[in-house]
N, C-alpha and C positions, 0 to 999 in steps of 0.2 A: 540807608538801612531802613528808615521808616517806610519808604516806598516799597522796598523788597518785602518787608513784613506785611504790608497791606496787600500786595499782590499774592503772597502766600495765603493769607486769610481768605481772600476772594476765591482763589483756586480751591481751597479746602471746602469753602461754603458751596461752591458749584458741585464739587465731587460728592459732598454729603447729600445735597438735594437730588442729584442723579441717582445715587445709591438708594436713597429713601424711596423714590418713585419706582426704581427697578424692583426693590423688595416688595413694595406694596402690590405691584402688578403681578409678581410671582405668587404671593399669597392669595390674591383675589381671583385670579383666573388662570394661573400657570401659563401666562402669556409666552414665556420663554421656553416652555417645553422641558423643564428640568425634572418633573416628576415622572417616575417610571411605572407607577402603579395606578392606572387610570380608574380601576374599579374602586379603590380606596378614595381617590381624589373626588370622584363624583357621587359616591354612595355612603361615605363614612358618616355614621350617626344621624342619618336623616330621620330615623324614627324618634330620636330624642328631640330633634328640632320641631317635630310635629306638636309637642306639648306647648312650645312657645307660639307656634302658628295658631293653635286652638285658643290660646289666651288672647292673642291679638284679635282674632275674629270675635271672640266673646266680648272683648272690650268695645268693639264697634257697636254691639247691640246693647250691652248692659252697663258699659262704663268700665274703666280700668279698676275701680274699687270692688267689682263683683268678685265673689269668693274671697272677700277681704284682701284683694289684690293678688292672691296666689293664683297659680296656674290651675286650670280646670281639672285636668286628669292627674296631675302630679304635684302633690302637696307635701312632699318630704323635705321641702325647703321653703324659704320665704317667697321665692319666685321673682327675684329682682330682674332677671333676664326678660321675663314676660312683661313686667311693668315697664322696663326700659324701652323695649321694642314696640310696646303698645303706644308709648309716647311718640316714638319715631314715626309710627304709622299715622298717628293723628297729625303730626307736623307735615308729613309728606302729602297726605290727602285727608283733610279734616272731614270731608263729606263722603268718605269711602263707604260703600254699601257692603252688606254681608257677603255678597257674591263676588265682589271685586277682588282681584289677586292682591296679596300683600306685597309690599315693596321689599322683597327679601334681599335683592342685590344691594339696596341702600343699607339694610341692617348688617349684612355681611361686610360691606365696605366700611361701615363704622367700626366694626370689630378689627378689621385689618388696619385701619388708620391708627387706632388707639394702641394696638399691640406693636405696630411698627415704631410709633413715637416712643413707647416705653423701651423698646429694644435699642433705639438710637441714643437714649439716655445712658444705657449700659455701654454702648460703643463709645460715647463721649468720655465716659469715665475710664474705659480701657485706653483710649487715646491719651488722656491726661496722665495716666499712671504708667503705661507701658509702651506708648507710641503707636504709630500708624500700622506697624507690622502686626501687632497682636490684635488690634481692632479689626484689621483687614482679614486676618485668619478666622476670627469668630464670625464676621459677616459672611464670608464665602461659605464656611461650613454650615451655617444656618440654612443656606439655600438648598442644601442636600440632606438636611435633617428631616426625614420623611414625616414623622408623627407630628411635629410642630406645624408643618404645612397643612396637614389634614385638618387640624383642629382649630386653627386661627380664625377661619371664616365662620365656624359653626355658631349659630345664634342661641343654642342652648348652653354650650360649654363656656362661652365668653372667656376664652383662654387668657386674655389679657388680665383678668382678675387674679390669675394664679401667679403672674409675674409682678403685678403691681406692688405687693408688700415689700419685696426685696428692692425694687427700684425706688420706692418712696424713701426707704431708709438710706439707700445709696445717695440719693439727692440730699438728704439731711446731713449725712457725713461730709459730703463735699462742701455744703454750706458752712458747717461747723469748722472745717479745716480752713476755709477762706477767711472767716471772720474771727477765728480763735475763740469761739464760744461753744459751750455744750448746752443743748436745750433738752433736758430730760422730759419736760412736759410735752414737747413736740414728739419726742421719741415714743412716749406712751400713747399720745393721741394718734400718731400715724400707724403704730402697731395695731391699736384697737380698731381704728376706722377701716384700714385696708383688709384686715382679717374678717371684720364684720361684713364688709362688702363681698368678699369671696364666699363666706358662709351663706350669705343671702342668695347667692347663685347656686349653691350646692355644697355639701360637706365633703364631697369626694376630694381626696388627695390633700386634705387640710393639714395633716402632719407634715407632708412634703413642703407645703407652702410656708408653714411655720418655721421649719428648719432653714429654708431659703431666706426668710426674714432676718435671721441672725448673721448671715454671711457678711454683710457690710461691716458689722461690728467686729467680727473676727479679723477681717483684713486691716482695718484701721487700728485695732489693738496691737497688731504685729508691726505695722508700718510706723505708727507713732510711738511705739514702745510704752503703751499704757501699763500702769501697774495692774497686777492681777486683781486687786480689790476693785479698781475702777472698772475693769472689763466685766467682772462678775456682777457689779452693781447695774451697769447699763444693759447687760444681757438679761438680767432679771427683770428690769423695767420693761424691756421689749417683750419678754416672755409673758409677763403678767398682762400687758396690754393685749397681746395676741390671744391668750386664753380667755380673757374677759370679753374680747370681741366675739370669739367663737361661742361662748356661753350666752352672751347677749343676743346673738342671732338665733341661737337655739330657743331661748325663752320667747323671743318675738314670734318665731315659727309656731311654737306651742300655743301662744296666746291667739294667734290668727286661726289656727286649727280649732282651738277651744271655742272660738266664736261661732264656728259652724257646727261642731259635733259634741262640745262639752269637754271639760278638762280631763275627765277620766279616760274617755276614748282617745283623746289626743295624746296623752302620756303613754297609754298602752300601745298605740300605733307607732309612736316614735321608738319605744323600747323594741318592738318587733323589727322595725327597719334596721335599727342599730345592731341587733343580734344577727340579723341576716347578713349584714355587711362584714362583721368582725369574725363570726364563726366561733366565738368563745362562749356564747350562750346558745344552747340548742333548744328550740321550742318544738312541741309536737306538731304544730301546724306547718312546719317546713316541709317542702317537697323532698322525696328521697334523694334526688340528685344534689340538692343543696346540702343535705346532711352528709352525703358521701364526700363532697368537696371539703367540708370542715375537717374530715378525718385525714386529709392529705398532710403528711409531715411537712414542717416548715422548710426543711432543706429541699424537698421536692418542689415547693413553690418557687424557691430561688432558682432551681434548675430549669423550671418552666420558662422563666424569663431570661435566664442566662443563655440558653441555646436558641431562643426565638421561637421554638416549637412550630416552625414552618411559616410564621407570620412575616409581615413586611419588616425588613431590618430597620434599626433605628437610623442608620446613616448610609446613604448611597445605595448600592445594590446588594451588598453582602456584609455590612458591618453591624453585627449583632453585639450584644453586651459582651459576649465571649471574646470579641476582638477589641472592643472599645475600652473595656476596663483595663486590660494589660497595657494598651496603648497609652492610657493616661497615667496609670499607677506606677508602672515600672520606671519610666524616666523620673516621675515625681519622687519616688522613694530613693532613687539613686541621688537625685539632686538634694533632697532633704538630708540624706546622710552626709553628703559633701559639705553642705552648709553648717551642719552641726559639728562636724570634725574641725572645720575652719574656725568656728566660734570657740570650740574647746581649746584650740591652740592659742587663740588670742587671750582667752581667760587665763591660761597658764602663764602667758608672758606678761600680762598687765594686771591681773588680779581683778579686773572689772568684768561685769556680766553684760551680756547683750550689747556687744560693740559692733554689730553688723553694720555694714555700709547701707546706704539707702536702697541701692539696687538689689542687694541681698535681702533686705527686709521685704521689698516688693515681691521678690520671687518666692520667699518663704510664705508670705501672706497669700499669694495666689495659689500656691500648692495646698495650703491648709483649707482655703475656701473650696477648692475642688474636692478634697477628701471629705470635708464635712457635708458638702452638697450631696454626696452619694448617700449619706445617712437619711436624707429625705425620702427617696423612693424605698430604701430599705425599711424605714419605719412604717411605710404604708403596707408593705408586704407582710409585716409582722402584725400591725394593729388591725388591719382590715383584710385578713387572709381570705375570708369568704368572698369579698368583692374582687380581690386579685385573682383568685382561682376561676371565678365565673366570667371575668371581664378582661382577658388578655387582649381582646380586640379594642380595648379602650385604655387600659392601665399603662401601656408603654409610654404614654405621654409623660408620666412622672419622671422618666429618666431624661427627658429633654428640658425640663423646667426646674432648675437650670443646669443640671449635671453636665450635659454635653457641651453647653456654652462654656461653663467654667473649666471643663476638661480641656477643650481646645485652647482656651485662654491660658491655662497653666502650661500646656505644652508649648505654645508660642513664646511665653515668657521665659521658659527654660532654654529654648533655642536662642532667644535673644541674649540672655545672660551669658550663655556659653560663647556666643559669637563675640560679645564684648570682652570676655576674658581672653579669648584667643587674640583679639586685636591688641589688647594691652600687653600680652606676653610678646607679641611680635614687635610692638613699638619698643618694649624694654630691651629686646635683643639687638635692635638696630642702633641703640645708643652707644 
């Protein structure tokens, strides 16, 4: 038995390494030709990358600390991406001249490796909780999730920072489950640190990232049958840590800007940018097309993203939100109803509450995680309506991190649960 177990572990390790390399090659250069939209693959957000490129070139001449470390042309954030890749540039070629090309492939490769490593932490968790079937479904579907593939390489967006907060708390929850301890200090620290890091790279989609941060707590609250008071306490700790991280990054950003142009101008500039993104404060200095976008009803904003508006679909060649949301939510709602009816019958028979079996709790937890994950992109469409209206060529990313991942995970778990139920019923009939 020990030999069989070792052989199984070795085979799984080989499979994981091969899958990791396959995914990394896919993200880095589409080696396997799975992307159907070459124009998006080769040209998406190159203009944003130029801000980082300018920072790297400026750092070669004036040092990384020039402009207080911020990017030269874009100071609406701390500019961590510019600092990070300026360091990478120095490490690759310490004596690089102003005219030398930057090692962009190395920078993109670093993004790909970090994102892939974080995603494999998620896969490991799915394997532990739901088995190889669910982990495999999420892995395969990621290969055809278009907007994730476009964004992972980008040296401005550093997409891995959007996934990091959720994965960090997921790792903490796995550690706590293994050792039977709860580390609220670490919960706060990881929430603060990862949200600060994301905010240092840009405030875009921050509400989506904060919602994703809470997903591990929701799953383990259901699976481990936490008392409501315990869940609310831990959710509050994570929430306070996240908001503090965001506000801390905002203050550092203002302080860096104030060092260049003074506090008054820095604050006024940040208010202007925030108003332009949200659309809930209109300033006379806005362009007419910006003001017109603010007048779009919120329902129409949702319709814009629901139908895809002619843009590249989220998944495959034709799966827009109008297809994915029913695909995820209809089976989930049916399964949720079945689980609650089953629980109600148990309660009537025993008088005890929440007597679900482990597999039922896992299924319920995965369904709730998927549903709550949808609130992330929805919150961005509400809170940053101006940004959403003007940037449909960017903002579809929010539905991939991690809504599509959790949607396919929940769907796979539901199929697995139903298959187990059918197997048990068949075994019962044979007795």
